[in-house]
Structures are given as structure tokens and as C-alpha cells.
C-alpha positions in Angstrom: -85.2 -93.1 -143.6 -85.8 -96.8 -143.2 -83.5 -99.1 -141.3 -81.6 -101.7 -143.3 -81.0 -105.2 -141.8 -79.7 -108.5 -142.9 -82.8 -110.6 -143.1 -81.0 -113.9 -143.7 -81.5 -116.6 -141.2 -81.3 -120.4 -141.0 -84.0 -122.1 -143.1 -85.7 -123.5 -140.0 -85.8 -120.2 -138.2 -87.5 -116.9 -139.0 -86.2 -113.5 -137.7 -89.0 -111.0 -137.0 -88.2 -107.4 -136.3 -90.4 -105.8 -133.7 -90.4 -103.1 -131.1 -90.4 -103.5 -127.3 -92.3 -100.8 -125.3 -93.4 -101.7 -121.8 -93.8 -98.3 -120.1 -90.2 -98.7 -119.2 -88.9 -95.2 -120.1 -88.0 -96.2 -123.7 -88.6 -98.4 -126.6 -86.2 -100.6 -128.6 -85.7 -102.8 -131.6 -86.0 -106.6 -131.0 -84.7 -109.2 -133.4 -87.1 -112.1 -132.5 -85.9 -115.5 -133.6 -89.0 -117.7 -134.1 -88.8 -121.5 -134.6 -91.9 -123.6 -135.2 -94.1 -120.7 -134.1 -92.2 -120.3 -130.8 -89.9 -117.4 -129.8 -86.5 -119.2 -129.3 -84.3 -116.2 -128.5 -84.2 -112.4 -128.8 -81.4 -110.1 -130.0 -81.5 -106.4 -130.5 -80.6 -103.6 -133.0 -77.3 -104.1 -134.8 -78.0 -101.9 -137.8 -77.0 -98.4 -138.6 -76.4 -95.9 -135.9 -78.2 -94.8 -133.9 -78.9 -98.3 -132.7 -82.0 -98.6 -130.5 -80.7 -101.4 -128.3 -82.7 -103.3 -125.7 -82.1 -103.2 -122.0 -82.3 -106.3 -119.7 -86.1 -106.1 -119.7 -86.4 -106.3 -123.5 -83.8 -109.1 -123.7 -85.8 -111.1 -121.1 -89.2 -110.7 -122.9 -89.2 -114.4 -124.0 -89.4 -115.5 -120.4 -92.4 -113.1 -119.9 -94.2 -114.6 -122.9 -93.8 -118.2 -121.7 -93.9 -117.7 -117.9 -95.6 -120.6 -116.1 -97.9 -118.2 -114.3 -99.1 -116.5 -117.5 -102.8 -116.0 -117.7 -104.2 -118.3 -120.4 -108.0 -118.3 -120.0 -110.7 -116.1 -118.6 -111.2 -116.6 -114.9 -114.1 -116.1 -112.5 -113.7 -115.6 -108.8 -114.8 -118.5 -106.5 -113.3 -117.5 -103.2 -113.4 -114.3 -101.1 -112.2 -111.2 -103.0 -108.5 -111.0 -102.5 -107.9 -114.7 -101.9 -106.9 -115.2 -105.5 -109.1 -118.3 -106.0 -110.6 -118.6 -109.5 -112.1 -121.1 -111.9 -111.7 -121.2 -115.6 -114.6 -120.0 -117.8 -115.1 -119.5 -121.6 -114.8 -116.1 -123.3 -118.4 -116.4 -124.1 -119.4 -116.6 -120.4 -116.9 -114.0 -119.5 -118.2 -111.4 -122.0 -121.8 -112.3 -121.1 -121.0 -111.7 -117.4 -119.2 -108.4 -118.0 -122.0 -107.1 -120.3 -124.6 -108.1 -117.8 -122.8 -106.4 -114.9 -122.2 -103.2 -116.9 -125.9 -103.0 -117.8 -127.0 -103.8 -114.3 -124.8 -101.2 -112.7 -125.7 -98.6 -115.4 -129.4 -99.2 -115.1 -129.4 -99.4 -111.3 -127.1 -96.6 -110.3 -126.4 -94.7 -113.5 -123.2 -94.8 -115.7 -121.2 -92.7 -113.3 -121.1 -95.7 -110.9 -118.8 -97.4 -113.4 -115.2 -96.3 -112.6 -112.7 -96.7 -115.4 -108.9 -96.8 -114.7 -106.0 -97.5 -117.0 -102.3 -97.1 -117.1 -99.4 -97.6 -119.6 -98.9 -101.3 -119.8 -97.3 -102.3 -123.1 -97.5 -98.7 -124.5 -98.6 -98.5 -128.1 -100.7 -96.6 -130.5 -103.6 -99.1 -131.3 -104.0 -101.8 -128.7 -104.5 -99.9 -125.5 -107.1 -99.0 -122.9 -108.9 -96.6 -125.3 -110.3 -99.7 -127.0 -112.3 -100.3 -123.8 -113.0 -96.6 -123.1 -114.7 -96.3 -126.4 -117.1 -99.2 -125.6 -118.0 -97.6 -122.3 -118.6 -94.2 -123.8 -120.8 -95.8 -126.5 -123.2 -97.2 -123.8 -123.6 -94.0 -121.8 -120.1 -93.3 -120.4 -118.3 -93.9 -117.1 -116.5 -92.1 -114.4 -112.9 -91.4 -115.1 -109.9 -90.1 -113.1 -107.3 -87.4 -113.7 -103.7 -87.4 -112.9 -100.7 -89.4 -113.9 -98.4 -91.4 -111.7 -95.3 -90.0 -113.4 -95.3 -86.3 -114.2 -98.5 -84.4 -113.3 -96.6 -81.8 -111.3 -94.4 -81.2 -114.2 -97.2 -81.1 -116.7 -98.9 -78.5 -114.6 -95.7 -76.4 -114.3 -95.1 -76.7 -118.1 -98.5 -75.4 -118.9 -98.2 -72.5 -116.4 -94.8 -71.5 -117.6 -94.7 -72.3 -121.3 -98.3 -72.9 -122.2 -97.5 -76.4 -123.6 -96.2 -79.8 -122.6 -93.9 -80.0 -125.6 -90.8 -78.7 -123.9 -88.0 -81.2 -124.5 -84.9 -81.4 -126.8 -83.7 -84.5 -128.5 -80.9 -86.2 -126.6 -78.3 -85.7 -129.3 -78.4 -82.0 -128.4 -76.7 -82.8 -125.1 -73.4 -82.9 -127.2 -73.8 -79.2 -127.7 -73.8 -78.5 -124.0 -71.0 -77.3 -121.8 -72.7 -78.5 -118.6 -75.3 -81.2 -118.0 -77.2 -81.3 -114.8 -78.9 -84.6 -113.9 -81.4 -83.4 -111.2 -83.2 -86.3 -109.7 -82.5 -88.2 -113.0 -81.2 -91.8 -113.4 -81.5 -92.7 -117.1 -79.1 -95.6 -116.8 -82.0 -97.4 -115.1 -85.1 -95.5 -116.2 -83.9 -95.2 -119.8 -85.7 -91.9 -120.4 -85.8 -92.6 -124.1 -83.6 -95.3 -125.7 -80.0 -94.1 -126.3 -80.1 -91.4 -123.6 -77.2 -93.2 -121.9 -75.3 -93.4 -125.2 -75.4 -89.6 -125.6 -74.4 -89.1 -122.0 -71.4 -91.4 -122.5 -70.4 -89.4 -125.6 -70.8 -86.2 -123.7 -68.4 -87.5 -121.0 -65.9 -88.5 -123.7 -66.1 -85.0 -125.1 -65.2 -83.5 -121.8 -68.6 -82.0 -121.1 -69.1 -81.6 -117.3 -71.9 -83.6 -115.7 -73.3 -83.0 -112.2 -75.9 -85.0 -110.3 -78.3 -83.7 -107.7 -80.0 -86.6 -105.9 -80.5 -88.1 -102.5 -78.8 -91.3 -103.9 -75.5 -91.9 -105.6 -77.2 -93.5 -108.6 -75.9 -95.8 -111.4 -76.0 -92.7 -113.7 -74.0 -90.7 -111.2 -71.4 -93.5 -110.9 -71.2 -93.9 -114.7 -71.4 -90.3 -116.0 -71.1 -87.5 -113.5 -68.1 -85.7 -112.0 -69.9 -84.4 -108.9 -72.7 -85.7 -106.6 -74.7 -83.2 -104.6 -76.9 -85.0 -102.1 -80.2 -83.2 -101.3 -83.0 -83.8 -98.8 -86.1 -85.2 -100.6 -88.8 -82.6 -101.2 -86.5 -79.6 -100.9 -85.3 -79.3 -104.5 -87.2 -76.0 -105.1 -85.4 -74.4 -102.2 -82.0 -75.1 -103.7 -83.1 -73.9 -107.1 -84.5 -70.7 -105.6 -81.3 -70.1 -103.7 -79.4 -70.5 -106.9 -81.6 -67.8 -108.4 -80.7 -65.6 -105.4 -77.0 -65.9 -106.2 -77.6 -65.3 -109.9 -79.6 -62.2 -109.2 -77.3 -60.8 -106.5 -74.2 -61.3 -108.7 -75.9 -60.0 -111.8 -75.3 -63.3 -113.7 -78.7 -63.5 -115.3 -79.2 -63.1 -119.1 -81.1 -59.8 -118.8 -81.6 -59.4 -122.6 -83.2 -62.8 -122.7 -85.4 -62.0 -119.8 -86.5 -58.7 -121.2 -87.4 -60.2 -124.6 -88.9 -63.5 -123.8 -90.3 -63.5 -120.2 -92.8 -61.7 -118.0 -92.9 -61.5 -114.2 -89.2 -61.5 -113.2 -89.7 -58.7 -110.7 -92.4 -60.6 -108.8 -90.0 -63.5 -108.5 -87.1 -61.2 -107.5 -89.2 -59.7 -104.7 -89.7 -63.2 -103.2 -86.1 -64.4 -103.8 -84.5 -61.3 -102.3 -86.8 -61.3 -99.3 -88.5 -58.0 -100.1 -91.9 -59.7 -99.9 -91.6 -61.6 -96.6 -88.3 -60.4 -95.0 -86.6 -63.7 -95.7 -83.8 -63.6 -98.3 -83.6 -67.0 -100.0 -79.8 -67.2 -99.6 -77.7 -70.3 -99.9 -77.5 -70.3 -96.1 -81.3 -70.3 -96.0 -81.4 -73.2 -98.4 -78.7 -75.1 -96.5 -80.8 -75.4 -93.4 -83.6 -76.9 -95.6 -81.8 -79.0 -98.2 -78.7 -80.2 -96.3 -76.6 -78.9 -99.2 -73.8 -76.6 -98.0 -74.3 -73.0 -98.8 -70.9 -72.8 -100.5 -71.8 -75.7 -102.8 -75.1 -74.0 -103.8 -73.4 -70.7 -104.5 -70.6 -72.3 -106.6 -73.1 -74.4 -108.5 -75.3 -71.4 -109.3 -72.3 -69.5 -110.7 -71.2 -72.5 -112.7 -74.7 -73.0 -114.2 -75.1 -69.3 -115.0 -71.7 -69.0 -116.8 -71.2 -72.4 -118.4 -73.7 -71.7 -121.1 -75.2 -73.4 -123.0 -76.1 -75.7 -120.1 -78.8 -78.4 -120.0 -80.7 -78.6 -116.7 -82.4 -82.0 -117.0 -85.1 -81.8 -114.4 -85.9 -85.4 -113.6 -89.4 -86.3 -112.6 -88.8 -88.0 -109.3 -88.4 -84.7 -107.3 -91.7 -83.6 -108.7 -93.4 -86.7 -107.3 -93.6 -85.0 -103.9 -96.0 -82.7 -102.1 -95.9 -79.3 -103.9 -93.7 -80.9 -106.6 -95.1 -78.4 -109.0 -92.8 -75.8 -107.4 -89.7 -77.7 -108.1 -90.6 -78.0 -111.8 -91.6 -74.3 -112.0 -88.3 -73.2 -110.3 -86.2 -75.3 -112.7 -88.0 -73.7 -115.7 -87.5 -70.2 -114.3 -83.8 -70.9 -113.7 -83.4 -72.1 -117.3 -85.0 -68.8 -118.5 -82.9 -66.7 -116.2 -79.7 -68.1 -117.7 -80.9 -67.9 -121.3 -80.8 -71.7 -121.9 -84.3 -72.0 -123.4 -84.6 -72.6 -127.1 -80.9 -72.8 -127.8 -78.7 -75.7 -128.8 -77.0 -77.3 -125.8 -79.6 -75.8 -123.4 -82.8 -77.0 -121.9 -86.1 -75.5 -121.0 -85.9 -77.2 -117.5 -89.2 -78.8 -118.5 -89.9 -82.4 -119.4 -86.9 -84.7 -118.8 -87.4 -86.6 -122.1 -87.5 -85.5 -125.7 -90.8 -84.0 -126.9 -93.0 -86.7 -128.5 -95.8 -84.5 -129.7 -96.9 -83.3 -133.1 -95.1 -80.1 -132.8 -91.8 -81.9 -132.7 -91.0 -84.9 -134.9 -93.7 -87.5 -134.6 -96.6 -87.3 -137.0 -99.2 -90.1 -137.3 -102.8 -90.6 -138.2 -105.4 -91.3 -135.7 -106.4 -94.7 -134.3 -109.9 -95.6 -133.0 -111.4 -92.4 -131.6 -113.8 -92.6 -128.7 -116.9 -90.4 -128.6 -117.0 -88.0 -125.7 -117.7 -89.5 -122.3 -121.3 -88.4 -121.4 -120.6 -88.7 -117.7 -117.6 -86.4 -117.7 -118.5 -84.1 -120.7 -120.9 -82.0 -118.7 -119.0 -82.0 -115.4 -118.2 -78.6 -114.0 -114.6 -77.3 -114.6 -112.2 -78.9 -112.2 -110.7 -76.4 -109.7 -107.1 -75.5 -110.3 -107.0 -77.0 -113.8 -105.1 -75.4 -116.6 -106.4 -75.3 -120.1 -104.8 -76.6 -123.3 -103.9 -80.0 -122.2 -106.0 -82.5 -124.1 -104.7 -86.0 -123.2 -106.8 -88.5 -121.5 -105.3 -88.3 -118.0 -107.1 -85.0 -117.2 -110.7 -85.9 -118.1 -112.1 -87.0 -114.7 -113.1 -85.2 -111.6 -111.2 -87.5 -109.1 -107.5 -87.6 -108.9 -105.7 -91.0 -109.2 -104.3 -90.5 -105.7 -107.8 -90.2 -104.2 -109.4 -93.1 -106.1 -109.5 -95.4 -103.1 -111.0 -92.7 -100.9 -113.5 -92.0 -103.6 -114.6 -95.6 -103.8 -114.9 -95.9 -100.0 -116.7 -92.6 -99.4 -118.5 -91.7 -102.7 -121.0 -88.9 -102.6 -121.1 -88.8 -98.8 -117.4 -87.9 -99.0 -117.9 -85.1 -101.5 -117.1 -87.2 -104.6 -119.2 -87.0 -107.8 -120.7 -90.5 -107.6 -121.0 -93.7 -105.6 -118.8 -96.2 -107.4 -120.0 -99.8 -107.8 -118.0 -101.3 -110.7 -114.3 -100.9 -111.3 -113.0 -101.5 -114.8 -109.2 -101.9 -114.8 -107.0 -102.0 -117.9 -103.2 -102.3 -117.9 -102.9 -101.0 -114.4 -102.0 -102.8 -111.1 -104.4 -101.5 -108.6 -103.7 -101.6 -105.6 -100.0 -102.3 -106.1 -99.0 -99.1 -107.8 -101.4 -96.8 -106.0 -100.8 -94.8 -102.8 -101.8 -96.4 -99.5 -102.2 -100.0 -100.6 -104.1 -101.1 -97.5 -106.7 -98.4 -98.0 -107.0 -99.5 -101.7 -107.6 -103.1 -100.5 -110.5 -101.9 -98.4 -111.8 -100.1 -101.4 -111.6 -103.1 -103.6 -113.4 -105.2 -101.1 -116.3 -102.7 -100.9 -117.1 -102.8 -104.6 -119.9 -104.8 -106.2 -117.9 -105.9 -109.2 -114.3 -105.7 -110.4 -113.0 -106.7 -113.8 -109.2 -106.8 -114.6 -107.5 -107.2 -118.0 -104.1 -108.7 -117.4 -101.3 -111.0 -118.4 -100.6 -112.4 -114.9 -102.4 -112.8 -111.6 -101.0 -109.6 -110.2 -101.8 -108.3 -106.8 -104.6 -106.4 -108.4 -106.0 -109.3 -110.3 -106.3 -111.3 -107.1 -109.1 -108.9 -106.1 -111.1 -109.2 -109.3 -114.4 -110.9 -109.9 -113.4 -111.4 -113.6 -109.9 -111.7 -115.0 -109.5 -111.6 -118.7 -106.2 -112.5 -120.4 -104.6 -110.1 -122.8 -101.8 -110.3 -125.4 -98.3 -108.9 -124.8 -96.5 -106.8 -127.3 -95.0 -109.7 -129.4 -98.5 -111.3 -129.8 -100.2 -108.6 -131.9 -99.3 -106.0 -134.4 -99.0 -102.4 -133.3 -96.9 -99.2 -133.4 -94.8 -97.5 -130.8 -92.9 -94.2 -130.7 -89.7 -93.4 -128.9 -86.0 -92.7 -129.1 -83.5 -90.1 -127.9 -83.5 -88.9 -131.5 -86.8 -90.4 -132.4 -88.1 -93.4 -134.2 -91.3 -95.1 -135.2 -91.4 -98.8 -134.2 -93.6 -101.4 -135.8 -94.5 -104.0 -133.1 -94.7 -107.1 -135.3 -96.5 -110.1 -134.1 -93.9 -112.8 -133.6 -96.0 -115.6 -132.2 -99.6 -116.6 -131.4 -100.7 -115.6 -127.9 -100.8 -118.5 -125.4 -104.0 -120.0 -124.4 -107.0 -117.7 -125.2 -105.3 -114.3 -124.6 -106.8 -111.6 -126.8 -105.8 -108.1 -127.9 -107.4 -105.0 -126.6 -109.0 -104.2 -130.0 -110.4 -107.7 -130.3 -111.8 -107.5 -126.7 -113.4 -104.1 -127.5 -115.0 -105.5 -130.6 -116.3 -108.6 -128.8 -117.6 -106.6 -125.9 -119.3 -104.1 -128.1 -121.1 -106.9 -129.9 -122.3 -108.3 -126.6 -123.6 -104.9 -125.6 -125.4 -104.4 -128.9 -123.1 -101.5 -129.9 -123.1 -101.0 -133.7 -120.3 -99.4 -135.7 -117.6 -99.9 -133.0 -114.7 -100.3 -135.4 -114.6 -99.4 -139.1 -111.2 -101.2 -139.6 -109.4 -104.5 -138.8 -106.1 -104.4 -136.9 -104.2 -104.1 -140.2 -106.6 -101.5 -141.5 -106.2 -99.3 -138.5 -102.4 -99.6 -138.6 -102.3 -98.6 -142.3 -104.6 -95.7 -141.6 -102.3 -94.6 -138.7 -99.2 -94.8 -140.8 -100.9 -93.0 -143.7 -101.0 -89.9 -141.5 -97.2 -89.9 -141.2 -95.2 -87.4 -143.1 -92.1 -89.6 -142.8 -93.0 -93.2 -143.6 -93.4 -93.7 -147.4 -94.0 -97.4 -147.5 -96.1 -99.2 -144.9 -94.9 -102.7 -145.9 -91.2 -101.8 -145.7 -91.8 -100.2 -142.3 -93.6 -103.4 -141.1 -90.8 -105.6 -142.4 -88.0 -103.6 -140.9 -89.8 -103.0 -137.6 -88.3 -99.6 -137.2 -88.1 -96.2 -139.0 -85.3 -94.1 -137.7 -85.9 -90.4 -138.1 -83.1 -88.4 -139.6 -83.0 -84.7 -138.8 -80.6 -82.1 -140.1 -79.9 -81.0 -136.6 -81.1 -81.8 -133.1 -84.6 -80.8 -132.2 -84.7 -77.9 -129.7 -88.0 -77.0 -128.1 -88.9 -73.3 -128.5 -86.2 -72.6 -131.0 -88.7 -70.9 -133.2 -89.9 -68.7 -130.4 -86.4 -67.6 -129.6 -85.3 -67.0 -133.1 -88.5 -65.2 -134.3 -90.6 -64.1 -131.3 -92.8 -61.8 -133.3 -94.1 -64.6 -135.5 -93.8 -67.4 -132.9 -95.2 -66.3 -129.5 -95.2 -68.8 -126.7 -98.6 -70.4 -126.3 -99.2 -68.6 -123.0 -101.7 -65.8 -122.4 -98.9 -63.3 -122.5 -97.1 -64.9 -125.5 -94.0 -65.2 -123.3 -92.4 -67.4 -120.7 -94.5 -66.8 -117.6 -92.3 -66.5 -114.6 -95.3 -64.9 -113.0 -98.6 -66.6 -114.1 -101.7 -64.6 -113.9 -103.7 -67.8 -114.5 -102.2 -69.2 -111.3 -102.8 -65.9 -109.4 -106.5 -66.0 -110.4 -106.8 -69.4 -108.8 -106.3 -67.6 -105.4 -104.8 -70.7 -103.8 -101.7 -70.2 -101.7 -100.6 -73.8 -102.4 -100.3 -72.8 -106.1 -98.6 -69.4 -106.1 -98.2 -67.5 -109.3 -94.4 -67.6 -109.0 -92.3 -70.6 -107.9 -91.9 -70.8 -104.2 -90.5 -73.3 -101.7 -93.4 -74.8 -99.7 -92.5 -77.4 -97.1 -94.0 -80.8 -97.8 -96.1 -82.7 -95.3 -94.1 -85.5 -93.7 -90.9 -83.6 -94.1 -88.0 -84.3 -91.7 -89.2 -81.2 -89.8 -92.7 -82.5 -89.4 -93.6 -83.4 -85.7 -94.4 -86.9 -87.1 -90.6 -87.3 -87.6 -90.2 -87.9 -83.9 -91.9 -91.3 -84.4 -90.9 -91.9 -88.0 -87.5 -90.2 -88.6 -86.6 -91.5 -92.0 -87.7 -90.1 -95.3 -88.7 -92.8 -97.9 -88.1 -92.5 -101.6 -89.6 -95.0 -104.0 -87.3 -95.2 -106.9 -87.2 -97.3 -110.1 -85.1 -100.5 -110.4 -83.4 -101.9 -113.4 -85.2 -105.3 -113.5 -88.8 -103.9 -113.5 -90.9 -101.5 -115.4 -93.1 -100.3 -112.6 -94.7 -103.6 -111.5 -94.1 -105.4 -114.8 -91.4 -108.2 -114.8 -91.3 -108.5 -111.0 -92.2 -112.2 -111.4 -89.5 -113.1 -113.9 -86.7 -115.4 -112.4 -84.1 -114.2 -114.9 -84.5 -110.6 -113.7 -85.0 -111.3 -110.1 -81.5 -112.8 -110.1 -80.1 -109.4 -111.0 -81.3 -107.4 -108.0 -82.8 -108.2 -104.6 -85.8 -106.1 -103.5 -84.4 -104.4 -100.4 -84.5 -101.2 -98.4 -81.4 -99.1 -98.9 -80.2 -97.6 -95.6 -77.2 -95.3 -95.0 -74.6 -96.9 -92.8 -74.9 -94.3 -90.1 -78.7 -94.9 -89.8 -78.1 -98.7 -89.9 -75.4 -98.5 -87.2 -77.7 -96.5 -84.9 -80.3 -99.3 -85.3 -78.0 -102.3 -85.0 -78.7 -103.2 -88.7 -76.2 -105.1 -90.8 -76.2 -105.6 -94.5 -78.7 -108.4 -95.4 -80.5 -108.3 -92.1 -84.3 -108.7 -92.3 -85.9 -105.4 -91.1 -89.3 -104.1 -90.4 -90.3 -100.8 -92.2 -93.4 -99.2 -90.9 -95.6 -96.2 -90.2 -99.2 -95.6 -89.3 -100.4 -96.8 -92.8 -98.6 -100.1 -93.1 -95.8 -102.5 -92.3 -93.4 -104.7 -94.3 -90.6 -107.1 -93.7 -87.7 -106.8 -96.2 -83.9 -107.2 -96.4 -81.7 -104.2 -95.6 -79.0 -103.0 -98.0 -76.6 -100.9 -96.0 -74.8 -98.5 -98.2 -73.0 -95.1 -98.5 -74.9 -94.5 -101.8 -77.8 -92.9 -100.0 -77.7 -89.8 -97.8 -78.3 -90.2 -94.0 -82.0 -89.8 -93.0 -83.3 -91.2 -96.3 -84.2 -94.8 -97.2 -85.1 -96.2 -100.6 -87.6 -99.0 -101.4 -87.8 -99.4 -105.2 -91.4 -99.2 -106.4 -93.2 -102.0 -108.3 -92.5 -105.1 -106.1 -95.7 -107.2 -105.8 -97.8 -106.7 -102.6 -97.8 -110.0 -100.7 -99.4 -109.7 -97.2 -99.1 -112.4 -94.6 -101.9 -113.5 -92.3 -101.3 -110.4 -90.1 -101.4 -108.0 -93.0 -97.6 -107.4 -93.0 -96.3 -107.1 -96.6 -93.6 -109.6 -97.4 -93.3 -108.6 -101.1 -91.6 -105.3 -100.6 -94.4 -103.1 -101.9 -93.5 -99.6 -101.0 -97.0 -98.3 -101.3 -98.1 -100.0 -98.1 -96.4 -97.0 -96.6 -97.3 -94.0 -98.8 -100.1 -91.5 -98.2 -103.1 -91.2 -100.6 -102.8 -87.5 -101.2 -101.8 -85.5 -104.3 -100.3 -82.1 -104.6 -102.7 -79.3 -105.6 -101.5 -79.2 -109.2 -101.8 -83.0 -109.4 -98.3 -84.3 -108.5 -98.4 -87.9 -107.4 -96.7 -87.8 -104.0 -94.9 -91.1 -103.9 -91.7 -89.6 -102.5 -93.3 -87.8 -99.5 -93.4 -90.4 -96.7 -91.9 -90.8 -93.2 -91.1 -94.3 -91.9 -89.1 -96.1 -89.2 -86.8 -99.1 -89.8 -86.1 -101.7 -87.1 -84.1 -104.8 -87.1 -86.2 -107.9 -86.5 
């Protein structure tokens, strides 16, 4: 149904309803007050429940629009790469330069020498990086990368276990649970779909027990949970497997469910019980690895197995570790063992946010479609790749984590091409990429770098050409989100400042410069009407545009795999066996001990038992912070006032180093160094430190980062299934 709002406003002021979606874990409704063409203030949803209300980032969006450091014009580098010295040029010169460089590199080295990388940015349906990708593919293609920053270990595990990445329930289904487990999950900060916290609050009021497993005592833990179980980073699979041991030994599994809907339990049991390797995966075994007392593990296993239905919400942070796929696989197997898959109040143990795919509740037409990339189309199959996952992140042959290494070493290092031109859209390279200092060396080695941005970010400082783009209130678009689902219309509220352009407009302009015909068959409005026409829910495009939101109303909460559980004969799981695969023959056929066919605990590199820990004894986690969406918003004064970028250190670790709260400290390892304030706290377990990700890299004359960019410390390696290992790092902390 359509939302209904009071559209009355003072005669001198117009209220425009729009959607905010900045890759922040959610999307929300904004009531944008515009006076004389300028956004004067922003309110949020006050309509019918559920209200999709904005967090601090959405409420501060006006300051982002009119920030004094906003990019207003195309810029050309005049200093050394990385100095951040530019001169203003026209769009005509900028597009001529970019077209000339694309043609030069393509003709000299071949199209594979053009490396294309994008990320979420202001996430939306129309104005995104695909507008650029289409142009590149129409002139011969480019090299692409595979792997997401957020969830590639989980995506791999979902495909192996369930055969699909559509594995989540809507959040209102949490109210049907008897137990909710927040495993590495902090939705008070990361949102994880707008209104998630609202449903958790209702669950608490209804007396539903909530438990948090996390190295940190998070905001969500403090607000919602009744129990905190601290755990050593990178060891989550060991605890889950030990819980499986208790469930098996005490015969607490849902055997009828396992017999009907799964394959491979006996393989898993042989490993868990120690029949395979002589090591029973008992709670005592897991205590030595995880730091969680054996009695706590055993009691928690019994509670999860008997408090059905129970929702094990497997957050994505524990999967951003070396062998993070095993954590996700173990969570899914535990959900199946307890019969919590496909039932109200349960959880598949898969994706930690509601399904947003066509099999669930979103249905839209297609936007601009890119032709196949000629460079990647004929590439050999990537080793260890699973089929049936068609989104863009898995096209290329080089993983995101190895992009810097690939640029530096090229064919001589075993990569598919020698890369000469880097084309960056809505992504902050090097800031958000592993091993920033290596990425800086890679940037300096390239012949040409073009960046499409709204600010002179750390990545933009290394560009030869910086082209200004619109933000989400300066163009029309569509977004999808919501704990119970909504379509959001991103109404244009004001003209972009200076000469900023939308991605679609840039794509059209660049295509014309390159002599590409038939790039776009529609205008912006035409595309959006075509997209909405494909919806089974939105009856009137103009009403949808006016309201800015279309809230989906379902008779009951959406539950992933409900059809498979209720009618397995007519609705098999989309796996080779048609069942939940505790044992995956596809993984067995890979013959890679790092990707076993059943979930196993595999110790991470740079664990606390690594010999390297003698020099760097603290494990670093790189969490999210309320005032940023990745590296977005880090430059906004309103939000910087809320939280200081600091390294969180347990009081015992701080005392051993003579560190007091607020002291400036040095955090370092072999890859990099930074100077940052210390936050001494009991809200992080001993042996672990936290530097929130997304702070802007700001090196001094000695290369020491003063901005608090955690990735000067991380290692540019990915897990074999693709997990981005931003939480597998050893460091030392010293008082200055």
C-alpha cells in the first residue's frame, strides 16, 4: 500500500519526500524541507507504522550536501600523485581526457589493461556504477574484480549449504522467536535494515530472551540482550561446532527435520565426535580456542536446541576473517540441526538481513543493462567458485583483496593482465582496502587513475582526473530496504552544487565522446518508469514518486525456505541434492583442504597462537561506527562531534602498557603505523583492540597515519571462498 502523509507546508517552503540510502545498512524516509531551492532542514518518517525513520547519518545529510569541501568541478592533477594538488577544468576537457586515455590504453595494451572497481556509495537502482560499466563494455570491455567487502564468506557458505543467497526472514518474524542470538551483530549501529532495532525492542518487551556473542560489549548488547558471551576473534566456528557436539551427544537435535531436509549429517558427526581425527570437539576443546568457558558453551547449546523456535542471527563481522566461510557454514548447520530453518521465529543461520531478492518480496523491472564484458566473458572458470550466483561482484578473476598486488605485479605475478588504467566509481581506494600502504604503491605505479567522487577523499587525492557526482538528494532514483520491506523513491530535492553530474548523465556523455551509439534508450524519468512498471506492488508511479515510499504489507512475516519445509516434494532446495547440504559434494570436488565439504574449525593466520603474536600480541577488529557509513560522512563536523576516532583497549591491556584513557598511542605492525587516541574500556575483551573502519587515511611526512585508518594495519589476503579478512590482524599498542 502507499504511505499517506500530510503534504501541507508553509507557502514559502516545499516538503519533498525522498529516500536516504548510503550503503549504511539500511534506507529510510526523509522529509526534506526546501526553501528557495536549498535544503533548509530534514525530518523523517512520521506516517503510518512501520515508520522507516532516519538515523544520525540521514538526519545530517544536509551538511553533506553543502559541505565546504564538496567537489564542485572536474579537477586535473597538477602535482605528484597523492599530493592532492589539482586545477579546475571543464567537463568538456575532462571527458576528452578520459576518452583519450581509455582509447590509448585499450589500443596500446588491450582492454584488459583497464581495471574497473566500484562499491556501494549511495546505493540505488539506476544511478550507480553500472552506468560506467556499460560504457566500458561497449568499447571492448575491461578487467573486473570479484569479492565483496561485506559478506563474501557468507555468500559462499549460503550457496554451498542452501544453493541460494536468499536466506533471510523479515525482521518482524523475530517476534515469533523464543530466543534471539546476536552473533557478531550490532544493528543499533549498523542498522541491518531500517527498523531492525525497533523489532528487537519489541522482542525484549515481549520477554523474548536475547543473547550476544561478540568480542565487544556493543551498543546492541547494552540495549537489548540479557547475556554477553565474549569470544576470541576468528574462533566463532569452533564454538558453534562445540555446540553441535553437545546437541549430538545429548540427542537434542531435531532428527526428523534432519532426515527429511538435509544430507551429510553423518560426515559432520564423524568430525564433531572425533571419529575422524581422534579429537572430540567438546566444549573443553573449544574453550582453549575461543576463551569461552566450557560450561557456558554447553549451557548455551542446550538453550538453543530446546528454546525453539530460535533465531540465530549470524552477523557478518565474524565471517570477515580468515576461513570466515567456516563460521557461516557452521551457523547454518546448527540452524538445521535444531529445526529452525523455514519456520516462523527461526532463522536459517544465513544472511543477517532480510532477503531482498526476487524470490522474496521485491519485484522491479530492469534498469540499463550492460552487454557482456568481452574481457571477462571468455575467461576460464575461477577456481573454487560456486555456480548460481549472478551478481556483479563475482565476474572478475582477481579478488578485491588482491587488487593492489595485481596492479603491482601483473602478469609476472600470475595475474591475468598488466593493469595501466584504474577506473574507480563510488569506492574509496585505498582507504577501504586491505594494506593501505601497499595500495598507495599500486596507485603510484599506474599510468592513469580516474575517480568519480563527491569529496577529495584519500583515494581521490591519488587521481589524475576527479569528476564530481551527485548525491542522493540531487537526482531521482529508487532504493529498496526495510526490516519488513519497502520501495523508496529518491526524489531530487535540490540542484547539485557546482557542476556535479549523475552517473547516468556521465555515462551518456562519455559514451558520446567515445562514439558509442545506442547507449541509453530512456531518460532518467523513462528508466524509472520502466523499472517501476516491472513491480507487482506499485500501481501508480506518480503517487509513489510523490509519497517517496511504498511500504509493503504482507499477511505474515516472510520466512526463507518456508515453501521447502512445508512441501519438500514440490519445492526442493536449489542444491544439487535438493536438500540442505551439511556435506557438500561440490566442495569435496574442489579438493581443497581450506574449503572442506563440511564446516570445520581452521585456525586463522595471525591468530593469538601465531608465533607473530610474540611481537604483536593484540588482535585487531575493525568495526563500524555510528557516525560513518564505511568512509562516508567522516568529514562532517556534526557527526565528528558524536564520536572520537580511537582505539578501544581493555583496561588490563592498557594498564600493562601504562596507557590511560585519552592518551595518544602508537598502533603498529610490519605493514603500517598510526597515532590515535586510546579509549580504555571494559567493553572489549582482553587481548583484543578495536579501530573502527572508515576513518580517512592521513599520513604524515614519515608515512605514519594520523587519521585513524585501520587498513594501514590489515593484510591484503582473502579467505579461499572469498571472505574479506579485515578482522584477522595482529598489532601492538604503545603509549607515546
